[in-house]
C-alpha positions in Angstrom: 32.9 -4.6 -23.8 35.6 -2.8 -25.8 33.2 -0.3 -27.2 32.0 0.9 -23.5 35.7 1.3 -22.7 36.2 3.4 -25.9 33.1 5.6 -25.2 34.3 6.3 -21.5 37.9 7.1 -22.9 36.5 9.6 -25.6 34.2 11.3 -23.2 37.1 11.7 -20.7 39.2 13.3 -23.6 36.4 15.6 -24.6 35.7 16.6 -20.9 39.3 17.5 -20.5 39.0 20.0 -23.2 36.8 22.2 -20.9 34.1 22.7 -23.6 31.3 21.5 -21.4 32.0 23.9 -18.6 31.0 27.0 -20.6 27.8 28.3 -19.5 26.6 29.3 -22.8 27.4 25.9 -24.0 25.3 24.2 -21.6 22.3 26.4 -22.1 22.6 25.6 -25.9 22.5 22.0 -25.3 19.6 22.1 -22.9 17.6 23.9 -25.5 18.7 21.3 -28.2 17.4 18.5 -25.9 14.2 20.4 -25.2 13.4 20.9 -29.0 14.4 17.3 -29.9 12.0 15.8 -27.3 9.2 18.2 -28.6 9.9 16.9 -32.1 9.9 13.4 -31.1 6.7 13.7 -28.9 4.5 11.4 -30.9 7.2 8.8 -31.1 7.9 8.8 -27.4 4.0 8.4 -26.7 3.9 5.5 -29.2 6.8 3.8 -27.6 5.3 4.1 -24.1 2.1 2.6 -25.4 4.0 -0.4 -26.8 5.9 -1.0 -23.6 3.4 -0.2 -20.9 0.2 0.5 -22.6 0.4 4.0 -21.3 -2.5 6.3 -22.7 -1.5 9.5 -24.5 -2.5 11.8 -21.7 -0.7 9.8 -19.0 2.4 9.5 -21.2 2.8 13.2 -21.7 1.8 14.2 -18.2 3.9 11.8 -16.4 6.9 11.4 -18.8 7.3 14.1 -21.4 5.8 17.2 -19.8 7.6 16.6 -16.6 10.9 16.5 -18.3 10.2 19.6 -20.3 9.2 21.6 -17.2 12.5 20.3 -15.7 14.4 21.8 -18.7 12.6 25.0 -18.8 13.5 25.4 -15.2 17.1 24.6 -15.6 17.5 27.0 -18.6 15.8 29.8 -16.6 17.9 29.7 -13.6 21.2 28.2 -14.9 22.8 31.6 -15.4 22.4 32.4 -11.7 23.2 28.7 -10.2 26.3 28.2 -12.6 28.5 30.9 -11.5 30.8 31.5 -8.5 29.2 33.1 -5.4 30.9 35.3 -2.8 30.0 34.4 0.7 31.1 35.9 4.1 34.6 35.6 5.4 35.4 34.9 9.2 37.2 37.4 11.0 40.0 34.8 11.6 40.6 35.1 7.9 41.0 38.8 7.6 42.0 40.2 5.2 40.4 38.0 2.4 37.4 37.2 0.3 35.6 33.7 0.1 34.0 32.2 -2.9 32.2 29.1 -3.8 32.8 27.8 -7.4 30.2 25.1 -8.9 32.1 22.8 -10.9 30.9 19.5 -12.8 32.1 16.1 -11.6 33.3 15.0 -15.1 31.7 12.0 -16.7 28.3 10.8 -15.2 26.7 7.3 -15.7 22.9 7.4 -15.6 21.3 4.1 -15.1 17.4 4.4 -15.8 14.6 1.9 -15.0 11.7 0.6 -17.2 8.5 1.9 -15.2 8.9 5.5 -16.3 11.6 5.0 -19.0 11.6 8.2 -20.6 11.4 10.8 -17.6 13.8 8.7 -15.4 16.4 8.7 -18.0 16.0 12.3 -19.2 15.4 14.3 -16.1 18.6 13.3 -14.5 20.4 13.8 -17.8 19.1 17.4 -17.9 20.7 18.1 -14.5 24.0 16.4 -15.7 24.1 18.6 -18.7 23.2 21.7 -16.7 26.1 21.0 -14.2 28.6 20.7 -17.1 29.2 16.9 -17.3 29.6 14.5 -20.1 27.2 11.5 -19.6 26.5 7.9 -20.5 22.9 6.9 -20.3 21.9 3.3 -20.0 18.1 2.8 -20.4 16.3 -0.3 -19.3 16.3 -3.3 -21.8 12.8 -4.1 -20.6 11.2 -1.0 -22.0 12.8 -1.7 -25.5 10.8 0.7 -27.7 11.1 3.6 -25.4 14.9 2.9 -24.9 15.4 3.1 -28.7 13.6 6.3 -28.8 15.8 7.7 -26.0 18.8 6.8 -28.1 17.3 8.5 -31.1 16.5 11.8 -29.3 20.1 11.8 -27.8 21.8 11.0 -31.1 19.9 13.9 -32.9 21.3 16.3 -30.2 24.6 15.2 -29.2 28.0 13.5 -30.2 28.8 10.4 -28.6 32.0 12.0 -26.9 29.5 14.3 -25.0 26.4 12.3 -24.3 26.2 8.7 -25.3 23.7 5.8 -25.0 24.5 2.2 -24.0 21.9 -0.5 -24.9 21.8 -3.9 -23.6 21.0 -6.1 -20.5 23.0 -7.2 -17.5 26.2 -7.7 -19.3 26.1 -4.1 -20.4 25.3 -2.9 -17.0 28.2 -4.8 -15.5 30.6 -3.5 -18.0 29.7 0.0 -17.4 30.0 -0.4 -13.6 33.4 -1.8 -14.2 34.5 1.5 -15.7 35.5 4.4 -13.6 32.9 7.2 -13.8 33.0 10.5 -11.8 29.3 10.2 -10.7 26.6 7.5 -10.8 23.0 8.0 -10.8 20.9 4.9 -10.5 17.1 4.5 -10.3 15.9 0.9 -9.7 15.4 -1.8 -7.0 17.1 -1.9 -3.6 18.9 -5.0 -4.7 20.4 -3.6 -7.8 21.1 -0.4 -6.0 23.5 -2.4 -3.5 25.4 -3.7 -6.5 25.7 -0.4 -7.9 27.1 1.0 -4.7 29.4 -1.7 -4.2 30.9 -1.2 -7.7 31.0 2.6 -7.1 32.9 2.1 -4.0 35.8 0.3 -5.9 36.6 3.8 -7.4 35.3 5.8 -4.6 32.6 7.2 -7.0 29.8 9.4 -5.5 26.3 8.0 -6.2 22.7 9.0 -6.1 20.4 5.9 -5.6 16.8 6.4 -6.3 15.3 3.1 -4.9 11.9 2.3 -3.5 10.4 0.2 -0.7 6.9 -0.1 0.9 5.4 3.2 1.0 2.5 3.5 3.5 -0.9 5.2 2.9 -2.5 6.2 6.3 -6.1 7.3 6.6 -7.4 8.2 10.1 -11.1 8.8 11.0 -11.0 12.5 10.5 -10.1 12.4 6.9 -12.2 13.5 3.9 -13.2 9.8 2.8 -14.4 10.7 -0.8 -11.3 12.8 -1.7 -9.1 10.3 -0.1 -10.5 7.4 -2.1 -10.0 9.4 -5.4 -6.5 10.4 -4.7 -5.5 6.9 -3.3 -7.0 5.1 -6.3 -5.3 7.5 -8.8 -1.9 7.2 -7.1 -1.9 3.5 -6.6 -3.1 2.6 -10.0 -1.5 4.9 -12.3 1.0 3.0 -14.6 -0.8 -0.3 -13.1 1.0 0.5 -9.9 4.4 0.3 -11.4 5.5 3.5 -9.7 8.2 3.7 -7.1 6.2 6.2 -4.9 2.8 4.5 -5.4 0.9 3.8 -2.1 2.3 0.4 -1.4 -0.3 -0.6 1.4 -3.3 1.1 3.2 -3.6 1.5 6.9 -7.0 2.8 7.9 -8.7 3.5 11.1 -11.0 0.7 11.9 -14.1 3.2 12.4 -14.0 4.3 8.8 -12.5 1.2 7.1 -15.6 -0.1 5.6 -16.7 3.3 4.3 -13.4 3.9 2.8 -13.4 0.6 1.0 -16.9 1.2 -0.3 -15.6 4.7 -1.6 -12.5 3.1 -3.2 -14.6 0.5 -5.0 -16.8 3.1 -6.3 -13.9 5.2 -7.5 -12.2 2.2 -9.2 -15.4 1.3 -11.2 -15.7 5.2 -12.1 -12.3 5.5 -13.2 -11.5 2.1 -14.9 -14.8 0.4 -15.5 -16.0 -2.9 -14.0 -13.5 -5.0 -15.8 -10.4 -2.7 -15.7 -7.8 -5.5 -16.4 -9.3 -6.0 -20.0 -9.6 -2.3 -20.6 -7.7 -1.2 -23.7 -6.4 1.9 -21.8 -5.3 0.3 -18.6 -1.5 -0.2 -18.4 -0.1 -3.5 -18.7 2.7 -5.1 -16.5 6.1 -4.8 -18.2 6.9 -8.6 -18.9 5.9 -12.1 -18.1 8.3 -12.3 -15.1 6.8 -9.4 -13.3 3.2 -10.7 -14.2 3.9 -14.1 -12.7 5.3 -12.6 -9.6 2.2 -10.4 -9.1 -0.2 -13.4 -9.6 1.7 -15.4 -7.0 1.3 -12.6 -4.5 -2.4 -12.7 -4.7 -2.6 -16.5 -4.1 -4.5 -17.3 -0.8 -5.4 -13.6 -0.2 -8.9 -12.2 0.8 -9.5 -10.4 -2.4 -12.3 -7.8 -2.0 -12.2 -6.5 -5.5 -10.4 -7.3 -8.7 -7.9 -10.1 -8.7 -8.4 -11.2 -12.3 -5.3 -11.5 -14.6 -5.0 -11.8 -18.3 -1.8 -13.6 -19.2 -2.1 -12.8 -22.8 -2.2 -9.0 -22.3 -0.1 -9.0 -19.2 -2.8 -7.2 -17.5 -4.1 -7.3 -13.8 -7.3 -5.6 -12.5 -6.9 -3.1 -9.9 -7.1 -5.3 -6.9 -7.9 -4.8 -3.1 -6.8 -7.4 -0.5 -8.4 -7.3 2.9 -7.2 -8.7 6.3 -3.5 -8.5 5.4 -0.9 -8.5 8.1 2.7 -8.0 8.3 3.4 -11.8 7.7 1.5 -11.7 4.4 3.6 -12.4 1.1 2.1 -9.0 0.0 4.1 -7.3 2.9 7.5 -8.8 2.3 8.7 -6.5 -0.4 7.6 -3.7 -2.7 4.6 -4.8 -4.5 5.1 -2.7 -7.8 1.8 -3.6 -9.2 -2.0 -2.9 -9.1 -2.6 -4.6 -5.8 -3.5 -2.7 -2.6 -3.2 -4.5 0.7 -5.5 -3.1 3.5 -4.7 -3.1 7.2 -6.7 -1.4 10.0 -5.5 0.4 13.1 -6.9 1.6 16.3 -4.5 4.1 17.4 -2.0 6.5 15.4 0.7 5.6 17.9 0.5 2.0 16.7 0.8 3.0 13.1 4.0 5.0 13.8 5.6 2.2 15.7 4.8 -0.5 13.2 6.2 1.7 10.2 9.2 2.6 11.9 9.9 -1.0 12.7 10.4 -1.6 8.9 12.9 0.0 6.4 12.5 3.8 5.9 10.0 4.2 2.9 10.6 6.3 -0.3 7.2 8.0 0.3 4.5 8.3 3.0 0.9 9.5 2.5 -1.4 10.7 5.4 -4.9 11.7 5.1 -6.3 13.6 8.1 -8.2 16.5 9.2 -6.1 17.2 12.3 -3.0 19.5 12.1 -1.6 18.0 15.4 -1.6 14.4 14.0 0.0 15.6 10.8 2.9 17.0 12.6 3.1 14.0 14.8 3.5 11.7 11.7 5.9 14.0 9.8 7.9 14.4 13.2 8.2 10.8 14.3 8.4 8.8 10.9 11.5 9.1 8.6 10.8 8.7 4.9 12.1 10.3 1.5 9.1 12.5 0.9 5.2 12.3 0.5 2.0 14.2 0.8 -0.6 15.1 3.4 -4.2 14.4 2.0 -2.7 13.3 -1.5 -0.6 10.9 -3.1 2.4 10.9 -5.5 1.9 14.6 -6.5 5.1 15.8 -4.7 7.0 14.6 -7.7 5.2 17.1 -9.9 7.0 20.1 -8.1 10.3 21.2 -9.3 10.7 23.1 -6.1 10.5 19.9 -3.9 13.8 17.8 -3.9 13.0 14.1 -4.5 14.7 11.3 -3.0 15.0 8.4 -0.5 16.5 7.8 3.0 18.1 4.8 4.3 17.1 1.7 2.3 14.9 3.7 0.1 17.8 5.6 -1.4 20.2 8.6 -1.1 20.6 11.8 -2.8 17.9 14.1 -4.4 17.0 15.7 -7.7 14.5 17.9 -9.5 14.8 21.5 -10.1 17.8 23.0 -8.3 18.5 19.7 -6.7 19.1 18.2 -10.2 21.8 20.8 -10.8 23.3 20.4 -7.1 23.4 16.6 -7.5 25.8 16.7 -10.5 27.7 19.6 -9.1 30.9 19.8 -6.8 30.8 23.0 -4.9 34.5 24.1 -4.5 35.3 26.5 -1.7 38.0 29.1 -2.2 39.6 31.6 0.3 41.4 34.4 -1.6 43.9 35.9 1.0 45.3 39.3 0.6 49.0 40.0 0.5 48.5 43.5 2.1 48.4 42.3 5.7 49.7 39.1 7.2 48.5 38.8 11.0 51.2 36.9 12.9 48.7 35.6 15.5 48.5 32.1 13.9 52.2 31.5 13.7 54.5 29.7 16.3 55.6 31.9 19.0 52.4 33.7 19.8 50.4 32.9 23.0 47.6 35.4 22.9 44.8 32.9 23.6 42.6 35.6 24.9 42.7 37.5 21.7 42.1 34.1 19.7 39.1 33.4 22.0 37.7 36.9 21.2 38.1 36.3 17.5 36.7 32.9 17.2 33.9 32.9 19.7 
């Protein structure tokens, strides 16, 4: 697509002027973006309602508010992060001084998904701007209304030669990936993440991949079951389960399984009512394709609660599936919907073994009253991030880097990590001309002196 080529070329020319590297320029752009988001707040909320049936509170807290908090944090700390830092110099480099210079990569491509369409486009964009990059933002075609608002907000703030938006489907994605960018930030599925990384490898472009996977939620017999039920239900069914870090499946100790299920049923009815799938405020599945996929996953399962689906509204009730095992269709991939499979265990060692036999998850949640068991799980299972005695809320802290590991992704962002992700740290040794120690040059064999200096 010729317009994409022209956009990238124009951004390259603009970046080469050096304008984006100026610290005061970056701070102004972050402020512009913040004010534009605030001015278009209701439009964003309305778009999220149309795309996902998100209620205003959820839309603000999980999409707009989290981006504004990120912007405020970047604006507050950028004057400290964006300047060179002097570091210690080794004795082997006497007489010299050492510095680390943060510099932008150049032109960043941000490919964002449909499930949190505003937050997952704007949060990485804020990091790219703070670091001094130009950027091309490609929002999802599935979340059509939010993508149009994203384009409107960005056009209010920025010229296309600095920050541009490209709309479209797979053809636009492929055309973008054919271009040479200096950094690619992708949020989405594992399958598409592999395609992105393959395309990036052709230009040796560094990437951040925020993917997903099957995030376990483990509840042992020492947990506070009432509190666990509330936090599990909230984390699983927010946005109808279309959250990359939602608890994907539940592993509960056999001795408290029945009690926990009863508590979860009670909380679901309290939160959503007896017919949540038909509730006006309950989120909908993004499109018919994903709706049909989720309906198929429930076939032949032991449904304890829910299971009803409304094709006309693209809604599925919060659903509990019992007696699930690792061979179940529900356990073959990330569910990404309001279905919670339940498995039981007898011993924590069994849980650790089973989780470790599968790809490393993006998140893990463990409910326990035992500190020693908490340390055991954290030490023995590799995962992107998570919570003890809660779900999902680790994303709400700008002081906690967010990202995956292994098949759940690579790279991190949020807060300082957003700046770091889009920044190359250039190391510089500034050597004095006053003294030139001859020890390193050919003809000197003082190995004893070298050992004393470099020990």
